[in-house]
KOLLUMGU-737113 format. One record per residue: x negated, y, z of N, C-alpha, C in turn; residue in three letters. Coordinates in steps of 0.02 Angstrom, whole numbers, padded with zeros to 5 digits, always signed. Atoms other than C-alpha are relative to their C-alpha. Example, Ala and Ser with C-alpha at 12.3 -4.5 7.8 and 13.67 -1.06 7.14 Angstrom:
BEGIN
-00045-00059+00000-00615-00225+00390-00045+00060+00000ala +00042-00059-00003-00684-00053+00357+00039+00055+00037ser 
END
This chain:
BEGIN
+00013-00057+00043-04468+00971+16014-00071+00026+00012met +00068-00024-00006-04639+01044+15979-00004+00071-00026asn +00002-00070+00018-04649+01232+15982-00058+00036+00034phe +00059-00031-00028-04821+01263+16054-00002-00005+00076gly +00015+00003-00071-04869+01303+16232+00061+00014+00045arg -00059-00017-00039-04704+01377+16293+00053+00025-00048ile -00054-00023+00044-04533+01412+16217+00065+00005+00039trp -00066-00008-00029-04357+01467+16260+00050-00026-00051ala -00053+00027+00043-04215+01365+16187+00064+00039+00012glu -00062-00038-00003-04058+01465+16148+00055-00042-00033ile -00054+00044+00023-03902+01357+16133+00058+00042-00024asn -00052-00043+00029-03784+01446+16014+00069-00028+00011leu -00065+00030-00015-03644+01322+16045+00023+00021+00069asp -00017-00022-00068-03650+01367+16230+00020+00073+00000ala -00017-00071+00005-03646+01552+16185+00073+00008-00021leu -00068-00006+00025-03485+01532+16086+00050-00030+00049his -00043+00030-00051-03411+01419+16219+00014+00051+00056his -00008-00049-00054-03440+01552+16352+00043+00058-00022asn -00041-00054+00025-03366+01687+16242+00074-00019+00000leu -00070+00021+00000-03207+01586+16221+00028-00004+00070glu -00022+00001-00069-03198+01562+16409+00020+00070+00024gln -00013-00068-00021-03206+01749+16437+00061+00028-00038val -00058-00022+00039-03081+01782+16296+00065-00027+00030lys -00059+00030-00032-02959+01664+16381+00020+00041+00061arg -00013-00039-00060-02975+01765+16540+00023+00071-00018leu -00015-00069+00019-02964+01932+16449+00069+00009-00030ala -00064-00006+00034-02804+01894+16355-00005+00047-00059gly +00000-00047+00056-02766+02039+16239-00046+00060+00010arg +00045-00056-00013-02892+02156+16317-00060-00003-00047arg +00060-00003+00041-03042+02213+16217-00060-00024+00039lys +00062+00023-00031-03215+02145+16250-00059+00040-00027leu +00064-00029+00017-03378+02241+16250-00054-00043+00032met +00051+00045-00026-03522+02118+16268-00066+00039+00007val +00064-00034-00013-03682+02185+16347-00056-00039-00034ala +00057+00031+00034-03832+02150+16236-00063+00042+00012val +00060-00040-00018-03955+02268+16321-00060-00046+00010lys +00062+00036-00017-04136+02216+16349-00007-00063-00041ala +00007+00057+00045-04147+02104+16196+00052-00054+00015asp -00055+00046-00018-03978+02027+16239-00019-00042+00060ala +00021+00034-00062-04040+01987+16414-00053-00053-00014tyr +00055+00045+00016-04193+01905+16337+00016-00053-00051gly -00021+00054+00045-04094+01795+16217-00012+00017-00073his +00012-00021+00069-04131+01896+16060+00056+00044-00027gly -00051-00048+00020-04038+02053+16009+00026-00013-00070leu -00020+00012+00069-04038+02018+15822+00044-00062-00005his -00034+00064+00008-03983+01838+15840+00068-00001+00035glu -00064-00001-00035-03847+01866+15970+00047+00048-00035ile -00042-00046+00038-03784+02015+15871+00028-00033-00062gly -00023+00036+00059-03774+01908+15714+00054-00051+00019glu -00047+00052-00020-03681+01771+15809+00067+00029+00021glu -00062-00026-00030-03553+01882+15896+00030+00059-00037leu -00027-00056+00039-03533+02025+15773+00065-00021-00034gly -00065+00016+00029-03351+02028+15718+00043-00044+00045gly -00037+00043-00047-03301+01913+15862+00016+00037+00065lys -00015-00041-00059-03300+02050+15995+00016+00070-00025val -00020-00067+00020-03236+02229+15995-00057+00050+00001asp +00056-00047-00007-03398+02314+16046-00060-00035+00031ala +00062+00020-00034-03578+02289+16098-00021+00059+00044phe +00028-00051-00044-03655+02382+16244-00076-00004-00001gly +00073-00003+00002-03836+02437+16226-00023+00056+00047val +00028-00050-00045-03953+02545+16329-00031+00059-00036ala +00037-00053+00036-04031+02651+16192+00020+00001-00073ser -00013-00004+00072-04014+02712+16015-00044-00049-00038val +00044+00049+00033-04161+02600+15970+00032-00068-00003glu -00035+00064+00000-04062+02447+16023+00060+00001-00048glu -00056-00006+00046-03911+02510+15928-00022-00004-00073gly +00027+00003+00068-04015+02536+15770-00020-00072-00017lys +00021+00069+00013-04087+02360+15788+00060-00044-00015ala -00061+00038+00015-03910+02290+15792+00025+00015-00071leu -00022-00018+00068-03863+02386+15635-00047-00033-00051arg +00048+00030+00047-04023+02325+15550+00009-00075-00004asp -00012+00072+00000-03975+02147+15599+00062-00019-00038ala -00059+00015+00039-03818+02162+15496+00066+00012+00036gly -00062-00016-00036-03693+02217+15629+00025+00067-00026val -00020-00060+00036-03603+02342+15520+00065+00031+00027lys -00066-00025-00016-03424+02356+15583+00016+00002+00074asp -00015+00002-00071-03428+02317+15769-00024+00064+00034thr +00019-00060-00038-03428+02469+15883-00060-00014+00044thr +00059+00005-00044-03593+02497+15973+00000+00061+00046ile -00004-00053-00050-03585+02597+16134-00067+00003+00038ile +00062-00010-00038-03744+02669+16211+00019+00018+00071val -00025-00008-00068-03712+02650+16396-00043+00045+00044leu +00045-00043-00038-03863+02746+16460-00003+00070-00032ser +00007-00067+00029-03890+02934+16438-00051+00000-00057pro +00041-00003+00060-03966+02974+16268-00043+00064+00003val +00042-00061+00002-04117+03093+16259+00024+00046-00056pro -00025-00049+00049-04074+03253+16166-00030-00011-00069tyr +00031+00006+00066-04200+03220+16028+00021-00062-00038asp -00026+00059+00034-04114+03055+15988+00072+00010-00025cys -00069-00012+00020-03945+03136+15954+00011-00012-00075ile -00012+00014+00072-03967+03131+15762+00007-00074-00015pro -00004+00072+00013-03991+02942+15773+00070-00028+00014asp -00068+00023-00013-03816+02924+15844+00041+00002-00064leu -00037-00008+00062-03747+02986+15679-00027-00046-00055phe +00030+00040+00052-03870+02893+15569+00022-00073+00004ala -00017+00071-00008-03821+02725+15643+00069-00011+00029asp -00070+00005-00022-03641+02762+15694+00005-00030+00070arg +00000+00022-00069-03672+02740+15880+00044+00045+00042leu -00046-00037-00044-03551+02792+16016-00037+00016+00065val +00036-00016-00061-03635+02887+16158+00046+00002+00061pro -00034-00016-00063-03586+02892+16340-00022+00070+00020ser +00012-00070-00018-03573+03070+16405+00001+00006+00076val +00005-00008-00072-03631+03113+16580-00015+00072+00021thr +00011-00070-00017-03671+03299+16568+00018+00043-00061glu -00033-00042+00050-03598+03445+16471-00048+00025-00054leu +00047-00024+00050-03755+03508+16384-00011-00052-00055glu +00006+00053+00050-03775+03340+16299+00060+00000-00046phe -00061+00000+00040-03595+03345+16241-00001+00059-00049ala +00002-00059+00044-03620+03521+16171-00048-00012-00059arg +00049+00013+00053-03774+03465+16074+00027-00051-00050arg -00030+00049+00046-03682+03314+16002+00052+00035-00043val -00050-00037+00038-03540+03430+15951-00033+00043-00054ser +00035-00043+00049-03663+03548+15865-00027-00042-00058ala +00026+00044+00052-03742+03403+15771+00057-00026-00044glu -00058+00021+00039-03569+03342+15719+00022+00055-00048ala -00019-00056+00043-03529+03516+15652-00049+00008-00057ala +00052-00007+00052-03694+03523+15558+00010-00052-00055arg -00009+00055+00048-03654+03356+15474+00072-00004-00027arg -00071+00002+00018-03468+03392+15456+00029-00070+00012asn -00023+00067-00020-03433+03228+15547+00031+00004+00069leu -00025+00008-00067-03338+03172+15700-00034-00059+00033gly +00031+00055-00037-03403+03059+15836+00042-00016+00062val -00034+00019-00062-03311+02960+15971-00050-00001+00058pro +00043+00001-00059-03381+02973+16148+00038-00033+00058val -00028+00027-00061-03354+02883+16313-00030+00039+00059his +00023-00038-00059-03366+02985+16474-00007-00049+00059val +00011+00041-00059-03442+02897+16624+00016+00041+00063glu -00019-00031-00063-03368+02939+16794-00033-00037+00057val +00034+00030-00058-03469+02908+16952+00049-00004+00059asp -00044+00011-00057-03353+02833+17082-00036-00031+00059thr +00038+00029-00056-03493+02770+17194-00064-00034-00019gly +00063+00030+00021-03635+02700+17089-00059+00044+00020met +00053-00045-00020-03739+02855+17124-00059-00001-00047gly +00055+00003+00048-03841+02839+16965+00013+00050-00056arg -00017-00047+00053-03766+02921+16810+00076+00009+00000thr -00071-00013+00004-03596+02994+16771+00020+00064+00037gly -00027-00060-00032-03494+03147+16817+00039-00022+00062val -00034+00018-00062-03423+03146+16993+00075-00004-00012ser -00072+00009+00008-03243+03089+17010+00037+00065+00017ala -00033-00062-00022-03200+03255+17095+00001+00053-00056glu +00003-00051+00053-03255+03362+16946+00015-00028-00069ser -00008+00033+00064-03211+03237+16810+00057+00029-00042ala -00056-00025+00039-03044+03313+16759-00021+00060-00042leu +00020-00059+00038-03115+03482+16710-00055-00017-00049ser +00054+00020+00045-03270+03400+16636+00028-00034-00062phe -00029+00036+00057-03168+03283+16526+00040+00046-00044ile -00037-00049+00040-03055+03425+16473-00047+00040-00044arg +00049-00038+00039-03209+03523+16418-00029-00042-00057asp +00030+00044+00051-03284+03375+16324+00051-00012-00055val -00051+00015+00050-03120+03332+16237+00014+00061-00043ala -00014-00060+00038-03106+03513+16181-00056+00021-00047gly +00055-00019+00044-03274+03518+16093+00012-00023-00071leu -00010+00019+00071-03268+03518+15901-00039-00063-00018pro +00034+00059+00025-03310+03352+15820-00001-00059+00047gly +00002+00055-00049-03293+03248+15979+00071-00028+00010leu -00063+00034-00016-03155+03121+16007-00010-00039+00064thr +00005+00037-00063-03127+03056+16183+00025-00071-00011leu -00017+00069+00015-03131+02869+16149+00005-00043+00063ala -00002+00041-00061-03156+02807+16327-00020+00040+00061gly +00021-00025-00065-03171+02851+16510-00012-00061+00043val +00017+00061-00035-03260+02723+16616-00038+00014+00065phe +00040-00002-00061-03340+02689+16784-00038-00065+00006thr +00043+00059-00007-03466+02562+16846-00003-00021+00073his +00001+00028-00068-03467+02448+16999-00070-00021+00020phe +00066+00023-00022-03631+02429+17096+00002-00064+00041pro +00000+00057-00047-03571+02291+17213+00065-00039-00003ser -00063+00036+00007-03419+02202+17142-00006-00073+00019ala +00009+00069-00022-03495+02036+17194-00011-00005+00075asp +00019+00004-00070-03544+02083+17370+00041+00044+00047ser -00039-00046-00042-03432+02224+17432+00066+00016-00036asp -00063-00007+00036-03256+02201+17368+00039+00061+00024ile -00037-00056-00027-03182+02332+17484-00024+00066-00031arg +00026-00061+00031-03299+02467+17418+00019+00003-00073phe -00019+00002+00070-03263+02412+17240+00073+00020-00009thr -00070-00019+00004-03077+02427+17271+00010+00075+00013glu -00004-00072-00011-03105+02603+17338-00023+00038-00062ser +00021-00030+00064-03199+02645+17177+00057-00002-00050gln -00055+00008+00047-03055+02577+17075+00057+00048+00016leu -00052-00047-00020-02932+02681+17177-00017+00071-00021ala +00022-00068+00020-03033+02840+17143+00006+00007-00076ala -00003-00001+00073-03042+02796+16958+00073+00005-00023tyr -00071-00001+00019-02855+02763+16947+00031+00069+00016arg -00025-00066-00017-02819+02928+17035-00020+00051-00054ala +00022-00043+00054-02922+03016+16902+00042-00012-00063leu -00040+00015+00059-02827+02926+16764+00069+00033+00005leu -00066-00032-00009-02664+02989+16838-00004+00075-00011ser +00008-00072+00010-02730+03168+16841-00010+00016-00074arg +00010-00010+00071-02787+03151+16661+00066-00005-00038leu -00065+00009+00034-02617+03088+16606+00045+00060+00013glu -00042-00058-00016-02531+03229+16697-00022+00062-00038ala +00027-00056+00038-02645+03350+16604+00008-00009-00075ala -00012+00012+00071-02594+03273+16438-00060-00030-00036gly +00060+00031+00030-02763+03188+16410+00010-00075+00003ile -00015+00072+00001-02727+03010+16354-00023-00029-00067lys +00018+00032+00063-02755+02884+16215-00070-00027-00003gly +00069+00025-00002-02930+02832+16270-00002-00069+00034phe +00010+00065-00032-02997+02662+16325-00020+00010+00072leu +00018+00000-00071-03004+02634+16512-00039-00065+00014arg +00038+00061-00015-03142+02514+16568-00044+00009+00061his +00038-00001-00062-03227+02471+16730-00033-00067+00016ala +00019+00067-00024-03252+02282+16745-00062-00027-00035ala +00058+00039+00021-03427+02212+16727+00013-00073+00018asn -00011+00071-00015-03454+02025+16754+00030-00011+00069thr -00025+00010-00068-03428+02035+16942+00071+00028+00007ala -00067-00028-00003-03277+02148+16920+00051-00045-00035gly -00044+00046+00036-03202+02027+16794+00021-00057+00045ile -00013+00059-00041-03215+01885+16919+00034+00016+00066leu -00021-00014-00069-03175+01974+17082+00055+00051+00008asn -00048-00054-00008-03064+02124+17049+00044+00002-00063val -00041+00007+00060-02928+02078+16925+00034+00065-00019phe -00033-00063+00015-02847+02249+16941-00044+00047-00041glu +00047-00043+00037-03002+02323+16859-00004-00018-00074ser +00007+00023+00069-02976+02233+16693+00022+00053-00051his -00022-00058+00040-02878+02379+16615+00000-00014-00075leu -00005+00007+00073-02904+02402+16426-00057-00040-00030asp +00058+00034+00028-03077+02328+16400-00043-00027+00056met +00047+00031-00047-03194+02210+16492-00071+00006-00027leu +00070-00007+00020-03384+02224+16491-00041-00059+00025arg +00038+00058-00024-03452+02047+16514-00073+00003-00022pro +00072+00006+00015-03640+02023+16521-00024-00069+00019gly +00031+00061-00025-03709+01884+16629+00039-00063-00019leu -00040+00060+00014-03563+01763+16601-00005-00022-00073val +00006+00019+00071-03584+01769+16412-00061-00045-00010ile +00061+00039+00005-03757+01695+16438+00002-00062+00046tyr -00010+00061-00038-03687+01559+16551-00024+00002+00071gly +00026-00007-00068-03742+01628+16718+00052+00035+00042ile -00048-00029-00046-03630+01666+16866-00033+00046+00050leu +00027-00039-00056-03654+01801+16997-00016-00045+00059pro +00029+00042-00053-03742+01738+17152+00053-00032+00045glu -00049+00028-00046-03587+01716+17260+00035-00061-00030ser -00030+00058+00033-03514+01596+17131-00051-00056-00007tyr +00052+00051+00009-03678+01507+17097-00015-00036+00066ala +00015+00030-00065-03701+01477+17284+00060-00037+00030ser -00059+00035-00024-03524+01410+17304+00042+00040+00049gly -00040-00040-00047-03460+01553+17414+00067+00019-00032arg -00063-00012+00036-03329+01589+17280+00004-00050-00057arg -00012+00048+00054-03254+01486+17141+00036+00034-00057his -00031-00027+00059-03200+01524+16964+00022-00056-00046thr -00023+00049+00049-03104+01433+16830-00040+00002-00065asp +00042-00004+00060-03232+01486+16700-00047-00060-00002leu +00045+00057+00011-03323+01333+16631-00057+00024-00044asp +00055-00030+00037-03489+01411+16582-00055-00051-00013leu +00057+00041+00018-03637+01331+16496-00061+00045-00009lys +00060-00041+00008-03814+01401+16513-00022+00003-00073pro +00021-00009+00069-03874+01473+16348-00075-00009-00008val +00073+00003+00005-04061+01485+16383-00030-00053+00045met +00043+00043-00039-04183+01351+16440-00072+00019-00015ser +00070-00018+00009-04368+01385+16467-00043-00061+00013leu +00040+00061-00005-04494+01246+16436-00074+00014-00017arg +00072-00005+00014-04684+01227+16436-00029-00070-00004ser +00032+00066+00008-04811+01085+16431-00055-00011+00052arg +00059+00019-00039-04940+00993+16533-00059+00001-00047val +00060-00003+00042-05112+01034+16463-00063-00024+00035val +00058+00025-00036-05227+00971+16599+00024-00038+00062asn -00015+00038-00061-05225+00844+16741-00063-00005+00041leu +00057+00001-00045-05340+00855+16892+00016-00044+00060arg -00006+00039-00062-05365+00729+17033-00045+00032+00051asp +00037-00039-00050-05416+00830+17185+00003-00034+00068leu -00001+00029-00067-05465+00771+17359+00039+00043+00048pro -00033-00039-00052-05377+00826+17517-00044+00059+00021ala +00037-00059-00021-05426+01001+17572-00029+00041-00056gly +00027-00037+00057-05464+01064+17396+00047+00059-00016his -00041-00058+00016-05405+01240+17350+00022-00002-00073ser -00028-00002+00068-05299+01274+17196+00016+00073-00017val -00016-00064+00031-05293+01434+17091-00031+00060+00036ser +00029-00062-00026-05338+01616+17126+00016+00011+00074tyr -00006-00021-00069-05362+01682+17301+00003-00057+00050glu +00001+00059-00044-05360+01503+17370+00058+00002+00051arg -00059-00003-00043-05184+01519+17437+00032-00068+00012his -00027+00068-00010-05153+01332+17426-00058-00049+00006tyr +00048+00054-00009-05252+01184+17489+00038-00066+00001phe -00033+00065+00001-05207+01003+17454-00002-00031+00070thr -00004+00032-00065-05150+00909+17609-00016-00074-00004ser +00013+00072+00012-05190+00738+17532-00035-00005-00068arg +00024+00009+00069-05277+00668+17378+00059+00013-00048pro -00056-00024+00039-05172+00750+17243-00015+00001-00075ser +00005-00009+00073-05141+00746+17056+00035+00066-00017arg -00023-00067+00016-05121+00924+16993+00006+00007-00076ile -00011-00012+00071-05045+00960+16822-00003+00075-00014ala +00002-00069+00022-05089+01123+16737+00050+00008-00057val -00052-00010+00051-04941+01191+16636-00007+00069-00031ile +00009-00060+00040-04931+01325+16504+00057+00050+00012thr -00048-00052-00017-04824+01454+16594-00030+00044+00053ala +00027-00046-00049-04878+01609+16686+00037+00066-00002gly -00036-00064-00003-04828+01786+16727-00005+00038-00066tyr +00004-00030+00067-04887+01838+16553+00057-00023-00045gly -00058+00025+00037-04740+01735+16489+00065+00021+00033asp -00060-00019-00037-04621+01810+16615+00018-00048+00056gly -00013+00046-00055-04632+01665+16737-00024+00034+00064tyr +00016-00046-00055-04628+01756+16904-00060-00019+00042pro +00056+00009-00047-04787+01776+17005+00025-00018+00069tyr -00028+00014-00066-04673+01767+17157+00015-00074+00011ala -00010+00072-00008-04654+01580+17124-00063-00035+00026leu +00060+00028-00031-04829+01555+17194+00018-00039+00062thr -00014+00045-00057-04814+01407+17313+00074-00001+00018asn -00070-00005-00017-04626+01428+17301+00046-00034-00050ala -00045+00026+00051-04554+01363+17137-00006-00074-00011gly +00001+00070+00022-04518+01195+17060+00013-00002-00075lys -00014+00012+00070-04513+01127+16883+00014-00075-00009ala -00018+00070+00013-04451+00965+16805-00049-00029-00051ile +00043+00037+00046-04574+00844+16724+00014-00074+00009val -00018+00071-00001-04536+00664+16678+00063-00013+00042arg -00063+00009-00034-04363+00689+16752-00003+00010+00076gly +00007-00010-00072-04430+00731+16926-00021+00072+00013arg +00021-00067-00020-04451+00896+17016-00069-00002+00032arg +00067-00006-00028-04628+00947+17057-00010+00073+00022ala +00009-00066-00030-04685+01096+17162-00056+00039-00034ser +00053-00046+00021-04782+01246+17099-00048+00007+00059ile +00049-00008-00053-04944+01251+17198-00053+00050-00022val +00049-00052+00016-05067+01394+17206+00032+00059-00035gly -00025-00061+00032-05050+01565+17129+00020-00013-00072asn -00018-00002+00071-04954+01579+16966-00050+00046-00035val +00050-00039+00037-05083+01641+16839+00034+00035-00060cys -00029-00035+00057-05059+01749+16684+00027-00049-00052met -00017+00045+00055-05052+01601+16564+00013-00072+00023asp -00003+00069-00025-05051+01445+16674+00028-00001+00070leu -00021+00014-00069-04974+01373+16831-00017-00073+00014ser +00017+00068-00021-05005+01214+16930+00058-00034+00035met -00051+00041-00033-04886+01075+16982-00033-00057+00037leu +00021+00060-00036-04915+00943+17113+00042-00058-00025asp -00037+00057+00030-04866+00784+17017-00023-00066+00030val +00024+00061-00033-04940+00661+17141+00055-00053+00004thr -00055+00048-00009-04768+00581+17165+00041-00009-00063asp -00035+00008+00063-04717+00588+16982-00039-00049-00043val +00038+00050+00037-04769+00428+16891-00011+00017-00073pro +00015+00003+00072-04853+00425+16721-00001+00068-00034asp +00006-00066+00033-04871+00613+16692-00060-00001-00046val +00053+00001+00050-04976+00638+16536-00007+00069-00032ala +00010-00062+00036-05053+00783+16443+00046+00002-00061ile -00048-00008+00054-04926+00850+16319+00072-00007+00022gly -00068+00007-00023-04774+00811+16425+00035+00068+00004asp -00037-00063-00009-04639+00945+16416+00018+00010+00073pro -00017-00020-00068-04598+01038+16576+00058+00050-00004val -00057-00045-00001-04431+01120+16611-00006+00048+00059thr +00007-00051-00051-04448+01283+16706+00069+00023+00025leu -00070-00001-00017-04262+01317+16702+00039-00029-00058phe -00038+00037+00050-04130+01218+16609+00008-00072+00023gly -00017+00069-00017-04083+01034+16604-00048-00049-00031thr +00041+00056+00025-04192+00880+16587+00020-00063+00037glu -00017+00066-00029-04137+00700+16615+00051+00005+00056asn -00055-00004-00048-03980+00750+16709-00011+00047+00058gly +00012-00049-00053-04063+00874+16827-00004+00069-00031asp +00000-00068+00025-04041+01061+16806-00029+00048+00051thr +00022-00058-00038-04141+01206+16874+00035+00060-00030ile -00038-00057+00025-04022+01352+16857-00041+00063+00006thr +00031-00065-00006-04075+01530+16830+00009+00029+00070val -00012-00024-00068-03994+01572+16996-00046-00033+00051asn +00044+00036-00046-04096+01438+17084-00071+00026-00005glu +00067-00025+00009-04258+01498+17010-00006+00071+00027leu +00000-00068-00026-04211+01678+17053-00004+00000+00076ala +00002+00003-00073-04183+01628+17234-00069-00017+00025ser +00069+00016-00020-04356+01550+17244-00046+00061-00007trp +00042-00059+00014-04431+01710+17171+00024+00061+00038ala -00030-00055-00039-04323+01818+17286+00016+00060-00044glu -00022-00052+00046-04250+01914+17141+00070-00017-00024thr -00067+00011+00027-04090+01918+17037-00004-00036-00067ile +00003+00038+00063-04045+01809+16887-00013+00043-00061pro +00014-00046+00056-04045+01960+16770-00076+00008-00011tyr +00072-00012+00003-04229+01986+16811-00035-00060-00033asp +00032+00060+00027-04273+01806+16766+00006-00003-00075ile -00009+00008+00072-04198+01803+16592-00025+00060-00039ile +00024-00059+00037-04242+01982+16545-00076+00004-00003cys +00073-00006-00001-04425+01960+16591-00035-00052-00043arg +00033+00049+00043-04457+01811+16475-00035+00038-00057val +00042-00043+00041-04599+01882+16371+00014-00006-00074ser -00007+00005+00072-04590+01925+16186-00047-00052-00031pro +00045+00050+00030-04736+01806+16159+00027-00071+00006arg -00032+00066-00005-04623+01660+16207+00048-00008-00059val -00046+00009+00057-04541+01594+16047+00071-00016+00024pro -00070+00018-00011-04351+01588+16047+00020-00050-00053arg -00019+00054+00045-04287+01427+15971+00076-00006+00002val -00073-00002+00003-04105+01438+15914+00026-00067-00023tyr -00024+00068+00011-04008+01276+15919+00076+00001-00008ile -00072+00009+00011-03836+01235+15848+00013-00073-00014arg -00019+00071+00009-03757+01062+15862-00062-00044+00001gln +00059+00041-00010-03923+00992+15919-00056+00010-00050gly +00051-00011+00052-04021+01058+15770-00027+00071+00004arg +00033-00066-00001-04145+01201+15762+00020+00038-00063val -00020-00042+00057-04077+01341+15652-00049+00056-00014thr +00047-00056+00008-04212+01472+15681-00049-00001+00057lys +00050-00011-00052-04372+01503+15776-00025+00072-00008val +00024-00069+00001-04413+01684+15819-00064+00003+00040arg +00064-00005-00033-04595+01710+15859-00027+00070-00010asn +00020-00070+00007-04641+01890+15895-00074+00007-00019met +00071-00005+00016-04828+01855+15882-00011-00006-00075leu +00004+00005+00072-04804+01800+15702+00022+00064-00034asn -00023-00062+00028-04707+01958+15668-00053+00055+00005ser +00053-00049-00009-04847+02064+15740-00056-00012-00051tyr +00055+00017+00047-04974+01972+15631+00017+00022-00070ala -00021-00019+00067-04871+02013+15477+00015+00075-00005lys -00011-00072+00001-04856+02196+15527+00073+00019+00003gly -00072-00014-00003-04669+02185+15558+00019+00029+00068gln 
END
C-alpha cells in the first residue's frame, strides 16, 4: 500500500471481531464503548459509524467529542460524557442529546435550570469516588448527594457508577472499591432510589473482577484489540481472542553506510560500533512515535527486526539495518503491527518507551493518515492535513 510517508491502518474486521468477543463475555449486559481521544487514536467519526447501533452507549470525555459523534451520524445511541462538563458547555448537552456525569451539586443545579428553561428532561449518571481520588462524590456522602440530584426538576437518575484505578494491578483494592460501591447501592435501595444503571467495570475490571460486571460494561482497550499489561505479559490469561485494530507503518527514505565510531542523530547519543548501514525512516515524535524510543525501540523491515539508533527526531528516525539484507529506499517499515509473520504489539512498544499502551495509540498524530480496511480492501483514507487545506 502507498499512503505517503507514514500511515495507520485500521482493520475494521478486527474491530467487529473484538466487539463480538466482548459481547460474548457480557451476555445480556449493556455495553458502553469508550471512544474518547479520537477513539483511542483510531478515528472518532469512523469508529462511531461502525459501532453505532451495535452498542448501547458511547463514552466520551467532552461535549465536543459527543457533538462530533452526532455529526458523524450517530443519532440514536446514548452518548455519556464521562468527564466533568464546564458550566458554559451545559447548553450543548441539550443541543446534542448528551448524558452528563454529575460529580458536584452546583453543576446538577445548573443542568436542572437549563432543563427548565427548555422545558426538557435530561438523564444523568452520578459518579461515586470509591478510591480513584480524581472525580466523583465520596462514597460516604453519596446517598444524600444522589437523593438531592434525583430530586432536582428535569433530571432523571439514569446511572450511578464508579471507576477502578488499578483493576489490573491491585485486585484486593479493587474488590474493596466494589464492596464500598455495593454498600452504597444497598443504602440507595433502602431509601427507595432504584431503577438506574449500575456500572463499574472498565477493561481491567471486565477481565479481572467478574462481580463488577453489574448492568453495563465499559470496554475500551479490548475493543481496539489490546490487552492490559498483565495479560499481554502472560502473567494472566483470558479466553478473549482479540485482534489488533491499528498498525503503524512508515518508509525507508535514505540509506547511509557509516564507518565504525560515527555518531547518529541529535546530541550524538549513539555511535556505530562497526561499519553500519543506517536506514532513515519517516517516523518521528511529530507523528506520535515516542522520543523515548531513542536507542531503545525496534521496527520491522524486510521481515526482520532492526533497532532504532540515535535520537528519535520530529519527522525521522534511524534503523540499523546492517544485518537486514537488501533493504532499499521505499521499503515499508512496521512500527507496530504485523509483517511477514512477526508482530510488534502496542504493549511491546509501550514497554520499550516505558509508558502504557493507551499512550501509544492515543498519541498517533492527526497528521498521520488513517487508512480503513475491510476484507483486505481500503474503504476510506482520512487525512487531516487535507481537511485543514480545505478549511474543514
